[in-house]
BAVEXBA-744318 format. One line per 8 residues: for each residue x, y, z of N, C-alpha, C, O, CB. Coordinates in steps of 0.02 Angstrom, whole numbers, plus 32768, in hexadecimal, padded with zeros to 4 digits. Glycine has a CB too. Layout:
N
X:Y:Z:X:Y:Z:X:Y:Z:X:Y:Z:X:Y:Z ~ ...
//
This chain:
63
AD72:8F70:E7DA:AD98:8F33:E7E6:ADAA:8F16:E7A1:AD7F:8F0D:E776:AD6F:8F00:E812 ~ ADEA:8F06:E79A:ADFD:8EEA:E759:ADF1:8E9F:E757:ADE0:8E80:E789:AE47:8EF9:E74B ~ ADF8:8E83:E71C:ADE7:8E3D:E712:AE16:8E0E:E738:AE00:8DDA:E750:ADEA:8E2C:E6C8 ~ AE56:8E20:E73E:AE85:8DF4:E761:AE73:8DEF:E7AB:AE74:8DB8:E7C7:AECD:8E0E:E75A ~ AE63:8E27:E7CB:AE4E:8E25:E811:AE0F:8DFD:E81B:AE09:8DD7:E84B:AE44:8E6D:E82C ~ ADE0:8E04:E7EE:ADA2:8DDE:E7F2:ADB0:8D93:E7EA:AD93:8D6A:E80D:AD71:8DF6:E7BC ~ ADDC:8D82:E7BC:ADEE:8D3C:E7B1:AE10:8D1E:E7EF:ADFC:8CE8:E805:AE1C:8D35:E774 ~ AE42:8D40:E809:AE66:8D25:E843:AE3A:8D22:E881:AE40:8CF5:E8AA:AEA4:8D4E:E851
AE0F:8D53:E889:ADE2:8D52:E8C2:ADB2:8D16:E8BE:ADA7:8CF5:E8F1:ADB9:8D93:E8C6 ~ AD98:8D09:E885:AD6A:8CD0:E87D:AD8D:8C8D:E87F:AD70:8C5B:E895:AD45:8CD7:E83D ~ ADCB:8C8A:E868:ADEF:8C4B:E865:AE0E:8C39:E8A8:AE0E:8BFE:E8BB:AE25:8C4F:E830 ~ AE29:8C69:E8CB:AE4F:8C5A:E907:AE2C:8C71:E947:AE22:8C4A:E975:AE94:8C7A:E903 ~ AE1B:8CB0:E949:AE03:8CCD:E988:ADBD:8CB8:E99B:ADAF:8CAC:E9D6:AE06:8D17:E984 ~ AD91:8CB3:E96C:AD4B:8CA6:E97A:AD33:8C62:E95F:ACF7:8C5A:E951:AD20:8CDD:E95F ~ AD5F:8C34:E957:AD4E:8BF2:E93C:AD43:8BC2:E976:AD72:8BA4:E990:AD87:8BD8:E90D ~ AD05:8BBA:E98A:ACF4:8B90:E9C4:AD05:8B47:E9B8:AD1A:8B25:E9E6:ACAA:8B97:E9D4
ACFC:8B2F:E97B:AD0C:8AE9:E96C:AD56:8ADC:E976:AD69:8AA9:E993:ACF6:8AD7:E924 ~ AD80:8B08:E95D:ADC9:8AFF:E965:ADDC:8B00:E9AE:AE04:8AD6:E9C4:ADEE:8B37:E93F ~ ADC1:8B2E:E9D4:ADD2:8B33:EA1C:ADBB:8AF5:EA41:ADE1:8ADB:EA6A:ADB2:8B71:EA3B ~ AD80:8ADD:EA33:AD67:8AA2:EA56:AD8E:8A63:EA43:AD9C:8A39:EA6E:AD1D:8A98:EA47 ~ ADA0:8A5C:EA04:ADC4:8A20:E9EF:AE0B:8A1E:EA0A:AE24:89E9:EA1B:ADC5:8A1C:E9A3 ~ AE2C:8A58:EA0F:AE6E:8A5A:EA2D:AE6B:8A46:EA76:AE96:8A23:EA8F:AE8E:8AA0:EA25 ~ AE37:8A5C:EA99:AE2F:8A4B:EADF:AE1C:8A02:EAEA:AE2F:89E6:EB1D:ADFB:8A76:EAFE ~ ADF9:89E4:EABB:ADE3:899F:EAC3:AE17:896C:EAAC:AE10:8930:EABB:ADA4:8994:EA9D
AE49:8981:EA89:AE7B:8952:EA6D:AE98:8923:EAA1:AE95:88E6:EA96:AEB3:8979:EA4D ~ AEB3:893A:EAD9:AECE:890A:EB09:AE98:88E3:EB2F:AEA4:88AB:EB45:AEFA:892D:EB3B ~ AE5D:8900:EB36:AE29:88DF:EB5D:AE09:88A4:EB36:ADF2:8874:EB55:ADF2:8911:EB70 ~ AE08:88A8:EAF5:ADE9:8873:EACD:AE15:8836:EAC2:ADFD:8801:EAAF:ADD4:888F:EA8B ~ AE55:883E:EACE:AE83:8806:EAC2:AE7F:87D5:EAFC:AE93:87E5:EB34:AECC:8820:EAB8 ~ AE66:879B:EAED:AE62:8766:EB20:AE9D:8738:EB12:AEA0:8717:EADF:AE1D:873F:EB1D ~ AECC:8736:EB41:AF09:870F:EB37:AF04:86CD:EB5D:AEEE:86CB:EB96:AF46:8737:EB4E ~ AF1A:8698:EB3C:AF19:8656:EB5B:AF58:8646:EB82:AF57:861C:EBAE:AF0E:8622:EB27
AF8E:8669:EB71:AFCD:865B:EB94:AFEC:869D:EBAC:AFDA:86D3:EB95:AFFF:8636:EB65 ~ B01B:8697:EBDB:B03D:86D2:EBF4:B067:86F2:EBBD:B06D:872F:EBBA:B06A:86C0:EC31 ~ B083:86C9:EB92:B0AC:86E3:EB5B:B081:870F:EB2C:B097:8745:EB18:B0CC:86AA:EB34 ~ B046:86F7:EB1B:B019:871F:EAF0:B003:875F:EB13:AFFF:8793:EAF3:AFDC:86F5:EADC ~ AFF4:875A:EB53:AFDF:8795:EB79:B017:87C9:EB7C:B00B:8805:EB76:AFC9:8781:EBBF ~ B054:87B1:EB86:B08D:87DF:EB88:B097:8801:EB45:B0A4:883D:EB42:B0CD:87B9:EB9D ~ B091:87DB:EB0F:B098:87F7:EACC:B062:882B:EABE:B06F:885F:EAA0:B095:87C1:EA98 ~ B024:881C:EAD3:AFEE:884C:EAC9:AFF9:888B:EAF2:AFEB:88C3:EADC:AFAA:882D:EADB
B013:8883:EB2E:B023:88BD:EB58:B058:88E8:EB39:B053:8926:EB3A:B039:88A6:EB9C ~ B08C:88C9:EB1D:B0C0:88EF:EAFA:B0A5:8913:EABD:B0B6:894C:EAB0:B0FA:88C1:EAE7 ~ B07B:88F1:EA97:B05E:890F:EA5B:B032:894B:EA6D:B035:897E:EA4C:B035:88DB:EA34 ~ B009:8944:EAA0:AFDD:897B:EAB5:B007:89B6:EACE:AFF7:89EF:EAC0:AFAC:8964:EAEC ~ B03C:89A7:EAF4:B068:89DC:EB0C:B08A:8A00:EAD2:B08F:8A3D:EAD2:B09D:89BF:EB3C ~ B0A1:89DB:EAA1:B0C1:89F7:EA66:B091:8A26:EA41:B0A3:8A5E:EA2F:B0D9:89C0:EA37 ~ B054:8A0F:EA36:B023:8A37:EA11:B011:8A77:EA38:B010:8AAD:EA1B:AFE3:8A0F:EA04 ~ B005:8A71:EA79:AFF3:8AAB:EAA1:B02D:8ADC:EAA6:B022:8B19:EAA3:AFDD:8A95:EAE6
B06A:8AC3:EAAD:B0A4:8AEF:EAB2:B0AF:8B16:EA72:B0B6:8B53:EA74:B0E2:8AC5:EAC3 ~ B0B0:8AF4:EA3A:B0BF:8B16:E9FC:B084:8B40:E9E3:B08F:8B72:E9C0:B0D2:8AE4:E9C8 ~ B047:8B2E:E9F2:B010:8B5A:E9E0:B013:8B9A:EA09:B002:8BD0:E9EF:AFCC:8B37:E9EA ~ B028:8B96:EA48:B02F:8BD1:EA71:B067:8BFE:EA57:B060:8C3B:EA56:B03C:8BBE:EABA ~ B09F:8BE0:EA41:B0D6:8C06:EA25:B0C0:8C2A:E9E6:B0CF:8C65:E9DD:B112:8BD8:EA16 ~ B09D:8C08:E9BA:B086:8C27:E97C:B055:8C5F:E98A:B058:8C94:E96A:B065:8BF2:E94F ~ B027:8C55:E9B9:AFF7:8C8A:E9CA:B01B:8CC5:E9E9:B009:8CFE:E9DA:AFC2:8C6F:E9FB ~ B04E:8CBA:EA12:B073:8CF0:EA30:B099:8D18:E9FB:B09B:8D56:E9FE:B0A5:8CD6:EA64
B0B5:8CF6:E9CB:B0D8:8D19:E994:B0A7:8D42:E96B:B0B5:8D7B:E95A:B0FD:8CE6:E967 ~ B06D:8D25:E95C:B03B:8D49:E935:B020:8D86:E95A:B011:8DB9:E93C:B002:8D1B:E922 ~ B019:8D81:E99C:AFFC:8DB8:E9C2:B02D:8DF2:E9CB:B017:8E2A:E9D8:AFE5:8DA0:EA06 ~ B06E:8DE6:E9C4:B09F:8E1C:E9CB:B0AD:8E40:E98A:B0D0:8E72:E989:B0DF:8E01:E9E8 ~ B093:8E28:E953:B09D:8E48:E912:B075:8E89:E910:B03C:8E8B:E926:B089:8E19:E8D8 ~ B093:8EBE:E8F6:B06D:8EFD:E8F0:B033:8EF6:E8C0:B035:8ED1:E88F:B09B:8F36:E8DA ~ AFFF:8F1B:E8CF:AFC3:8F18:E8A5:AFC7:8F44:E869:AF99:8F48:E841:AF86:8F2B:E8CE
//
């Protein structure tokens, strides 16, 4: 296994802290108004959408 694969595996694939924090992001936001809740919902959707796009692009690259 080369160093790049080891680095990406530890940083992205097997990083439990990163996975848990991405999942907790919308749950931890306590919004006082509907406007704030809507903004947080849009932000969480944006992050999840574009992280999925980036992961899909990375997974289709030849090894």
